[in-house]
C-alpha positions in Angstrom: 2.3 38.1 69.1 5.9 39.2 68.3 6.4 36.0 66.3 3.3 36.6 64.3 4.4 40.2 63.5 7.9 39.0 62.6 6.4 36.4 60.2 4.2 39.1 58.7 7.2 41.3 58.2 8.9 38.5 56.3 5.9 38.0 54.0 5.7 41.8 53.3 9.4 42.0 52.5 9.2 39.0 50.2 6.3 40.7 48.4 8.0 44.0 47.5 8.0 45.0 43.9 10.9 44.3 41.5 13.9 46.5 42.5 13.5 46.0 46.2 16.0 43.5 47.8 14.7 40.3 49.4 15.8 41.1 52.9 14.2 40.1 56.2 14.4 43.0 58.6 14.9 41.8 62.1 15.3 45.4 63.4 12.4 47.6 64.3 11.6 51.3 63.5 12.4 53.3 66.6 11.7 56.9 67.8 11.1 58.8 71.0 7.9 58.3 73.1 6.9 62.0 73.4 8.2 63.0 70.0 5.5 64.2 67.6 7.6 64.4 64.4 7.7 68.1 64.1 9.0 69.7 60.9 12.8 70.2 60.9 13.5 68.2 64.0 16.5 66.1 65.0 16.8 62.9 66.9 19.9 61.6 68.6 20.2 57.7 68.9 22.9 55.8 70.8 23.7 52.1 71.5 26.6 50.6 73.4 27.6 47.2 72.2 30.1 44.8 73.7 32.0 42.8 71.0 34.3 40.0 71.9 35.7 39.5 68.4 35.5 42.0 65.6 34.1 40.3 62.5 35.8 40.7 59.1 32.6 42.2 57.7 29.5 43.6 59.2 27.1 45.4 56.9 24.6 47.8 58.5 21.3 48.4 56.7 20.2 51.9 57.7 16.9 53.7 56.9 15.6 57.0 58.1 13.3 59.8 57.2 15.1 61.8 56.1 18.9 62.1 56.6 21.4 60.8 59.1 25.0 61.1 60.4 26.7 58.0 61.8 29.6 57.8 64.3 31.1 54.7 65.8 33.3 55.2 68.9 33.2 58.9 68.2 34.7 58.6 64.7 32.6 59.8 61.7 31.5 56.9 59.4 28.8 58.5 57.3 28.3 62.2 56.6 24.7 62.8 55.5 23.5 59.3 54.8 20.0 58.5 53.5 18.2 59.7 50.5 15.1 61.8 50.1 12.2 59.4 50.0 10.5 58.2 46.8 11.5 55.2 44.8 7.7 54.9 44.4 4.8 56.8 46.1 5.0 55.9 49.8 8.4 54.2 49.7 11.9 55.0 50.9 15.5 54.0 50.5 18.0 52.3 52.8 21.8 52.4 52.9 24.2 49.5 53.2 27.3 50.5 55.2 30.3 48.4 56.1 31.0 49.1 59.7 33.4 46.4 60.7 36.6 48.6 60.2 35.3 51.0 62.8 34.6 48.4 65.6 37.0 47.3 68.3 37.0 44.4 70.9 35.1 45.5 74.0 32.7 48.3 74.3 31.6 50.1 71.1 29.3 53.1 70.9 27.0 53.4 67.8 25.6 57.0 67.5 23.2 58.2 64.8 21.9 61.7 64.4 18.6 61.8 62.3 17.4 65.0 60.6 13.7 64.7 59.9 12.6 67.2 57.2 9.0 66.7 58.0 7.5 68.7 55.2 6.5 68.5 51.5 8.9 69.5 48.8 10.0 69.0 45.2 12.1 65.8 45.3 10.9 64.4 48.6 7.8 62.8 50.0 7.6 62.9 53.8 6.4 59.9 55.7 5.3 62.1 58.5 7.4 60.1 61.0 11.0 60.8 62.2 12.5 57.4 63.0 15.5 55.1 62.6 15.9 51.6 61.3 19.4 50.0 61.9 20.0 46.3 61.1 23.5 44.9 61.2 24.0 41.1 61.4 26.7 38.5 60.9 27.3 35.1 62.5 27.6 35.7 66.2 26.8 39.4 66.2 23.6 41.4 65.9 23.2 45.2 66.3 19.5 46.0 65.8 17.4 49.1 66.5 15.0 48.3 69.3 13.8 49.8 72.5 17.2 49.3 74.2 18.7 52.2 72.2 19.0 55.5 73.9 17.2 58.3 72.2 16.7 62.0 72.7 15.1 64.8 70.7 17.9 67.2 70.0 16.4 70.5 71.2 19.5 72.3 70.3 18.3 72.2 66.8 15.4 74.3 65.5 14.4 76.5 62.6 16.4 79.7 62.0 14.7 83.1 62.4 15.3 83.9 58.8 12.4 83.9 56.3 11.3 80.3 55.7 12.5 78.4 52.7 10.2 78.5 49.7 7.6 75.7 49.3 9.7 73.8 46.7 12.3 72.9 49.3 11.7 70.1 51.9 14.8 71.3 53.8 14.4 74.1 56.4 16.8 76.7 57.6 18.8 75.2 60.6 19.3 76.9 63.9 21.5 75.4 66.6 21.6 76.6 70.1 24.7 75.3 71.8 23.2 76.0 75.3 20.4 73.4 74.8 22.4 70.3 73.8 26.0 69.2 73.7 27.2 69.3 70.1 29.5 66.4 70.9 26.8 64.2 72.4 28.0 61.2 70.4 31.3 61.2 72.3 30.3 62.3 75.8 27.4 61.8 78.3 24.5 64.2 77.6 23.4 66.3 80.6 20.1 68.0 81.0 20.3 71.5 79.5 20.7 74.5 81.8 17.7 76.2 80.1 15.4 75.8 77.2 12.4 73.6 76.5 12.2 70.2 78.3 9.4 68.0 77.0 6.5 67.9 79.5 6.1 64.1 79.3 9.9 63.3 79.4 10.9 61.9 82.8 14.6 62.1 81.8 16.6 63.9 79.2 18.2 60.9 77.5 16.0 57.8 77.8 15.0 54.7 75.9 13.6 54.6 72.4 10.2 53.2 71.6 9.5 50.6 68.9 7.0 52.1 66.5 3.7 50.1 65.8 4.5 49.2 62.2 7.0 46.9 60.6 9.5 47.5 57.8 7.6 47.4 54.6 4.5 48.8 56.1 3.1 52.4 55.9 3.9 55.1 56.8 7.6 54.2 55.9 6.5 51.8 53.2 8.6 49.7 50.9 12.4 50.1 51.3 14.7 49.9 48.3 18.4 49.7 48.5 20.2 53.0 47.8 21.0 52.8 44.1 23.8 55.5 44.1 27.0 55.9 46.1 27.4 57.7 49.4 28.4 61.4 48.9 32.0 62.3 48.3 33.3 64.2 51.4 36.1 66.5 50.5 36.8 67.4 54.2 37.1 70.7 55.9 39.1 73.3 53.9 40.2 76.9 54.2 38.4 79.5 52.1 40.5 80.8 49.2 39.9 84.3 50.6 38.1 86.0 53.6 37.4 89.7 53.9 35.4 91.5 56.5 33.0 94.5 56.0 31.1 95.7 59.0 29.7 92.7 60.9 30.0 90.3 57.9 32.7 87.9 56.9 32.7 87.4 53.1 34.3 84.0 52.4 35.1 83.2 48.8 34.3 79.7 47.7 36.4 78.0 45.0 33.3 77.5 42.8 29.6 76.9 42.9 29.2 73.6 44.8 27.6 72.0 47.8 29.1 73.4 51.0 28.5 73.4 54.7 29.9 76.2 56.8 32.2 75.6 59.9 33.3 78.1 62.5 35.4 78.4 65.7 34.7 81.3 67.9 35.2 82.7 71.5 31.9 84.2 72.6 29.6 85.2 75.4 26.5 83.1 75.8 23.5 83.6 73.5 25.0 85.5 70.6 23.5 84.7 67.2 25.8 84.0 64.2 24.0 83.9 60.8 25.3 81.9 57.9 24.2 82.0 54.2 25.6 82.1 50.7 25.1 84.6 47.9 22.4 82.2 46.7 20.2 82.8 49.7 17.5 84.3 47.5 17.1 83.2 43.9 14.4 84.5 41.5 12.5 85.8 44.5 12.6 82.4 46.2 14.1 81.9 49.6 16.8 79.2 49.7 18.6 77.6 52.7 20.6 79.3 55.4 21.6 78.7 59.0 22.1 80.3 62.5 24.3 79.3 65.5 23.6 80.5 69.1 26.8 80.6 71.1 27.5 79.2 74.5 30.1 80.8 76.8 33.7 80.3 75.8 35.6 78.7 72.9 33.5 76.5 70.6 33.3 74.9 67.2 30.3 74.2 65.1 29.4 73.0 61.6 25.9 73.4 60.1 25.0 70.1 58.5 22.5 71.4 55.9 24.5 72.0 52.7 24.1 75.3 50.8 25.5 76.3 47.4 26.9 79.4 45.9 30.1 81.4 45.1 30.4 83.2 48.5 29.7 82.1 52.1 28.8 84.9 54.5 28.9 84.9 58.3 27.2 87.7 60.2 29.0 88.0 63.5 28.1 90.1 66.6 30.8 92.6 67.6 31.6 90.9 70.9 32.3 87.5 69.3 35.9 86.7 68.4 36.3 84.6 65.3 39.1 82.1 65.7 38.5 80.4 62.4 36.1 79.7 59.5 36.2 76.8 57.1 33.9 75.0 54.7 33.2 71.3 53.8 32.4 70.4 50.3 30.3 67.3 49.6 28.9 66.0 46.3 27.9 63.1 44.1 30.7 60.5 44.0 31.8 61.0 40.4 35.0 62.4 39.0 35.5 64.9 36.2 37.1 62.5 33.7 35.9 64.2 30.5 38.1 66.8 28.9 37.7 69.3 26.1 39.8 72.1 24.7 40.0 73.7 21.3 41.2 76.8 19.5 38.1 78.8 20.5 38.2 80.3 24.1 34.4 80.8 24.2 33.8 77.1 23.8 36.5 76.3 26.3 35.0 78.6 28.9 31.5 77.1 28.2 32.8 73.6 28.7 34.3 74.5 32.1 31.2 76.2 33.3 28.9 73.4 31.9 30.8 70.7 33.8 30.7 72.7 37.0 27.0 73.3 36.5 26.2 69.7 35.9 28.0 68.6 39.1 26.2 71.2 41.3 22.9 69.9 39.9 23.5 66.3 41.1 22.7 64.8 44.5 19.7 62.7 45.5 18.5 63.3 42.0 19.4 65.4 39.0 18.3 69.0 39.8 17.0 71.8 37.7 19.0 73.9 40.2 20.4 73.3 43.6 19.1 76.4 45.4 15.6 77.4 44.4 14.1 74.0 43.9 16.4 70.9 44.1 13.8 69.3 41.9 14.1 66.4 39.4 12.4 68.1 36.5 12.8 65.6 33.7 13.3 68.1 30.9 16.5 69.1 32.7 17.5 65.5 33.4 17.4 64.5 29.7 20.0 67.1 28.9 22.0 66.3 32.1 22.3 62.6 31.7 23.5 63.1 28.1 26.1 65.6 29.2 27.3 63.3 32.0 28.6 60.7 29.4 31.3 63.2 28.3 32.0 65.1 31.6 31.9 62.5 34.4 33.0 58.9 35.1 30.4 56.1 34.8 29.3 56.4 38.4 27.1 59.2 37.1 25.0 56.6 35.2 23.6 55.4 38.5 21.9 58.7 39.1 20.3 58.7 35.6 19.0 55.1 36.2 17.6 56.1 39.6 15.7 58.9 38.0 14.3 56.6 35.3 13.1 54.1 37.8 11.5 56.9 39.9 9.7 58.4 36.9 7.9 55.1 36.1 7.5 54.3 39.8 5.3 57.3 40.2 3.1 56.7 37.2 -0.5 57.4 38.0 -3.1 54.6 37.7 -4.4 56.2 34.5 -1.0 56.0 32.9 0.1 59.6 33.3 3.7 60.3 34.2 4.8 63.7 35.6 7.6 65.6 37.1 9.2 66.6 39.4 9.3 63.4 41.3 9.7 62.3 44.0 7.3 65.1 45.2 4.5 65.5 47.7 3.2 68.9 46.7 3.2 69.0 42.9 1.4 66.5 40.6 1.2 68.1 37.2 2.2 66.5 33.9 4.3 68.3 31.3 3.3 66.3 28.3 6.1 67.1 25.8 8.8 66.9 28.5 7.5 63.4 29.4 7.5 62.3 25.8 11.1 63.5 25.5 12.0 61.8 28.8 10.7 58.3 27.9 11.7 58.8 24.3 14.7 58.9 22.1 16.9 61.4 23.9 15.9 60.2 27.4 15.4 56.5 28.2 16.8 55.4 24.8 20.0 57.5 25.0 20.6 56.4 28.5 20.6 52.7 27.3 22.5 53.4 24.1 25.3 55.5 25.5 25.7 53.7 28.8 25.2 50.2 27.5 22.9 49.4 30.5 19.8 47.6 29.3 18.9 46.1 32.7 16.1 48.6 33.2 14.3 48.2 29.9 12.1 45.2 30.8 11.0 46.9 34.1 10.1 50.3 32.5 8.6 49.0 29.2 5.0 48.4 30.5 4.9 52.0 31.9 6.2 53.5 28.7 3.8 51.5 26.5 0.9 52.5 28.7 1.8 56.1 28.6 2.2 56.2 24.8 -0.8 54.1 23.8 -3.3 54.7 26.6 -2.8 58.3 27.7 -2.3 59.6 24.2 -5.1 59.3 21.5 -4.8 59.7 17.8 -7.0 61.8 15.5 -8.5 60.7 12.1 -5.2 61.5 10.4 -3.2 59.4 12.9 -1.7 62.4 14.7 -1.6 62.6 18.5 -4.4 64.8 19.8 -3.0 67.8 21.7 -3.1 67.6 25.4 -2.3 70.4 27.8 -1.6 68.1 30.7 -1.0 69.9 34.0 1.4 72.4 32.5 1.5 73.1 28.8 5.2 73.9 28.6 7.2 72.4 25.7 9.9 75.1 26.1 10.3 78.6 27.6 10.0 81.7 25.5 7.6 82.7 22.7 6.9 82.1 19.0 6.2 78.4 19.8 4.5 76.2 17.2 3.4 73.8 19.9 1.2 71.5 17.8 4.1 70.6 15.4 6.4 70.2 18.3 4.0 67.7 19.9 3.8 65.5 16.8 7.5 65.3 16.6 8.1 64.5 20.3 5.4 61.8 20.0 7.2 60.4 16.9 10.5 60.3 18.8 8.8 58.5 21.7 7.4 55.9 19.4 10.8 55.5 17.8 12.4 54.8 21.2 9.6 52.4 22.2 10.0 50.4 19.0 13.7 49.9 19.7 12.9 48.6 23.2 10.1 46.4 21.9 12.5 44.7 19.5 15.0 44.3 22.3 12.3 42.5 24.3 11.0 40.4 21.4 7.7 42.3 21.2 7.7 42.5 17.4 3.9 43.3 17.3 4.4 46.4 19.4 7.4 47.5 17.3 5.4 47.1 14.1 2.5 49.1 15.6 4.8 51.9 16.6 6.4 52.1 13.1 3.0 52.1 11.4 2.0 55.1 13.5 5.3 56.8 12.8 4.9 56.3 9.0 1.5 58.0 9.2 2.8 61.0 11.2 5.7 61.4 8.9 3.4 61.3 5.8 1.1 64.0 7.2 4.0 66.3 8.4 5.6 66.0 5.0 2.5 66.9 3.1 0.3 69.2 5.2 2.9 70.7 7.6 5.7 71.3 5.0 4.9 74.5 3.3 7.7 74.3 0.7 10.3 76.0 2.9 9.7 75.0 6.5 7.5 72.8 8.7 4.6 74.8 10.2 1.3 73.9 11.6 -1.5 74.8 9.2 -3.1 78.0 10.6 -0.1 78.9 12.8 0.1 82.7 12.4 3.7 83.2 13.4 6.9 82.6 11.5 8.3 79.0 11.4 9.7 77.8 14.7 13.4 76.8 14.8 12.6 74.2 17.4 10.1 72.4 15.0 12.7 72.4 12.2 15.3 70.9 14.6 13.1 68.1 15.7 12.1 67.3 12.1 15.8 67.0 11.2 17.0 64.9 14.1 14.0 62.6 14.1 14.6 61.8 10.4 11.2 63.1 9.3 12.9 65.8 7.2 14.7 64.5 4.1 17.8 66.2 2.9 16.0 67.9 0.0 14.3 70.0 2.7 17.5 71.2 4.3 18.0 74.4 2.3 14.7 75.8 3.5 15.3 74.7 7.1 18.8 76.3 7.0 17.2 79.6 6.1 14.9 79.3 9.2 17.9 78.7 11.4 19.7 81.7 9.9 16.8 83.9 10.9 15.2 82.4 14.0 16.6 82.1 17.5 13.5 81.0 19.4 14.9 78.0 21.3 15.9 78.6 24.9 18.8 76.9 26.6 16.7 73.7 27.1 16.0 73.2 23.4 19.3 74.7 22.1 21.1 71.3 22.0 18.5 69.9 19.6 19.0 72.9 17.3 22.8 72.3 17.3 22.2 68.6 16.7 20.1 69.5 13.6 22.7 71.8 12.2 25.5 69.3 12.4 23.1 66.6 11.0 22.6 68.8 8.0 26.4 69.2 7.6 26.4 72.8 8.7 29.1 72.9 11.4 30.0 76.6 10.9 26.4 77.6 11.4 26.3 75.6 14.6 29.6 77.0 15.9 28.6 80.6 15.0 25.4 80.0 16.9 27.3 78.8 19.9 29.6 81.9 19.8 26.6 84.2 19.6 24.5 82.6 22.4 27.0 81.0 24.9 28.3 84.4 26.2 24.8 85.4 27.2 24.6 82.6 29.8 28.2 83.1 31.1 29.4 85.8 33.5 32.9 86.4 34.8 31.8 86.3 38.4 29.9 83.0 38.1 31.5 79.6 37.7 28.2 78.1 36.4 25.7 78.7 33.6 22.6 80.8 33.7 19.1 79.3 33.1 18.1 81.7 30.3 20.0 83.7 27.6 19.4 87.0 29.4 21.0 86.0 32.7 17.7 85.4 34.3 16.4 82.5 36.4 19.0 80.7 38.4 22.7 80.9 37.6 23.3 77.2 37.9 20.9 75.4 35.5 22.5 72.4 34.0 20.1 72.0 31.0 22.0 75.1 29.7 25.1 72.8 29.4 23.6 70.7 26.7 25.9 72.2 24.1 28.7 69.9 25.3 26.8 67.0 23.8 27.2 68.3 20.2 30.8 69.5 21.0 31.8 65.8 21.4 29.3 63.8 19.3 29.3 66.1 16.2 32.1 68.7 16.5 34.7 66.2 17.6 32.6 63.5 15.7 32.8 60.8 18.4 29.5 58.9 18.3 28.5 55.5 19.5 27.5 52.9 16.8 26.8 50.2 19.3 25.5 50.5 22.9 28.1 51.6 25.4 30.6 52.7 22.6 31.3 49.0 21.9 32.0 50.5 18.4 32.1 54.2 17.6 32.6 56.5 14.7 35.0 59.4 14.2 33.6 62.0 11.8 34.6 65.4 13.0 32.9 68.6 11.8 35.2 71.3 13.0 34.1 74.4 11.0 36.7 77.0 11.4 38.3 75.5 14.5 42.1 75.0 14.1 42.4 72.2 16.6 40.4 70.3 19.1 41.2 67.7 21.9 38.7 65.7 23.9 38.3 62.5 25.8 35.9 60.7 28.1 35.4 57.4 30.0 33.2 54.6 28.7 32.5 51.3 30.5 35.1 49.8 28.1 37.8 52.3 28.9 38.8 55.8 27.8 38.4 57.3 24.3 40.8 60.2 23.5 40.8 62.2 20.3 43.2 64.9 19.1 42.3 66.8 15.9 44.4 69.3 13.9 42.9 70.9 10.9 45.1 71.5 7.9 43.2 73.0 5.0 40.3 70.7 4.2 42.0 67.7 5.9 42.1 66.8 9.5 45.0 64.9 11.2 43.6 62.8 13.9 45.0 60.8 16.8 42.5 58.4 18.4 42.9 56.1 21.4 40.5 53.1 21.1 39.8 51.1 24.3 40.3 47.4 24.6 37.3 45.4 23.3 36.1 48.2 21.1 36.5 49.4 17.5 36.5 52.8 15.8 35.3 53.4 12.3 37.1 56.4 10.8 37.7 57.3 7.1 36.3 54.0 6.0 38.7 52.1 8.2 38.1 49.9 11.2 40.6 50.7 14.0 41.2 48.2 16.9 42.4 48.9 20.4 45.4 51.1 20.7 46.4 54.6 19.6 46.2 55.4 15.9 47.1 58.4 13.7 44.9 58.9 10.7 44.1 61.5 8.2 40.4 62.4 7.7 
């Protein structure tokens, strides 16, 4: 029977969809016999392996629901491995980890701690089963998860007594009782606890695992896809920049808003409760994550593994507990701040610094709308964020954007609808205009054009085509028929001309699909898209243009600046219409932080850099505060204070203000056409897959003296000249 099941497993693995690796899993999913997969539970696995000769390479493939920590011979190997589940509905990810450097001849102990979230949330779909899959093989050596592994439910862990996290989060508040389990179990034998719950059906505290009755590739764990992004960067334990005490609370200043886990060392009586949270524990009325530690007798150390974010970490400590030390560990997406920007305007400089910090705190398993309240991959946010990343981070960041693209199409419904946030197991509503933007010109198309990565296009094209041409229907004039979807939300705020916005977002989605169709040799599809675009453009320029602005016939409010912006950057508006559109921009400030980058793009496109810069100076201070290192969600300091869509202005600061824009995918060639307005000087640079582009600009009257560094294998077009690799000085 085992041979039949193994053969079936091979057939299933070979039949996985494109994107999953052809890999025969010899290991089995394992768990604990009496374990019922309770929410927020932790499983400790151990395996002792005798190795005669350490191989030069041994790659372990590791999958769990949901996160894991790996030690080998008591040394940490992976800090928070695993990804929230959801490459497609019902599927999960696995990690590939090189473990040979941690092995030694003789006895080796492999230890894995698994955190099972066990509940629904925005950005995670629970399998309902806490389990481990560990498969490491090379010639002469196999380490496979099976019933020979030791396993225990870590009853030291539980849920903190704080209010529960809000329904958007799949993570729970963590409580750890040091009296119920040895925190250093991965190094030492694990005794039965002195007190606390002991499972009724458990004959011994640490016993064998059981092999679960399903194979890799089968439900409930489903298809397994190789982790498409790097392991987290671990910055190690660090001292807080400052610590002050008031009453029973230690206020520990963090260096900036990031992903942090708190550590402590105390001398305490048994049973005292230490509470840990950040100043982001409650955001917009929504409970975020926090932690508790219950002391044992004596001197002890503890680190809470569930990361939090904020500007301040707080420990509430009972009076008879002596604090011997507190520290923090920062972890984050493995990408470096390689982009730089500075200019003669301090407001723009401050905005850049806060925008880059906001982008980074909104990156982990997916791009987030915010890291505290939701941790959700809303695609309206991701469009802005993936474009910001080209100028702020190194090219490792592109992997997170590509992961999001593949997940968005992987969760497409049978009727063709796409929705966000995904992965998700408790929210399934489409935001029509955000999805059009996501699969369209500024989303999927810009990812391809600015990264140079076209490897995803063939895989996503069928889903994009189905959404555009089957979900959306056209009326007798050839315009898309308005759909509310699950949530009729093109932007926050009021005064929205939604109908005109829809037509333009649909136009931009067609424009992106046509470029992909030609890339794939689908000339018929491209021609169809362009025919529909021509019809939409004709109607907008006749019935919707009222002589001074674009406005939906019958719309009873003033013209919407968002509509004018989309008309300009889509190319629907010809230059003869710019004077009227400029007057709308001078009077109307409807767009929120989400749509603001498109307004800036339009102003620069029309050759109005001063209007764009003045708009930045007016609006940017309203999302920046001295005591916050990140940007607020809305202009009035409301929402969350770490919303990365608010950083979209950096896109225009590089592409238009500095004038560095790609002419070919991946910046194989690029232009230099700065629009500096009243700025006196500007310096910026960023990494491409070909190398680093650096530009220095000094304005002298109406002329600009420029220094540009052109990477190997690329060219720059500036002042009518073609510049090859190297550093050039040129007057513009």
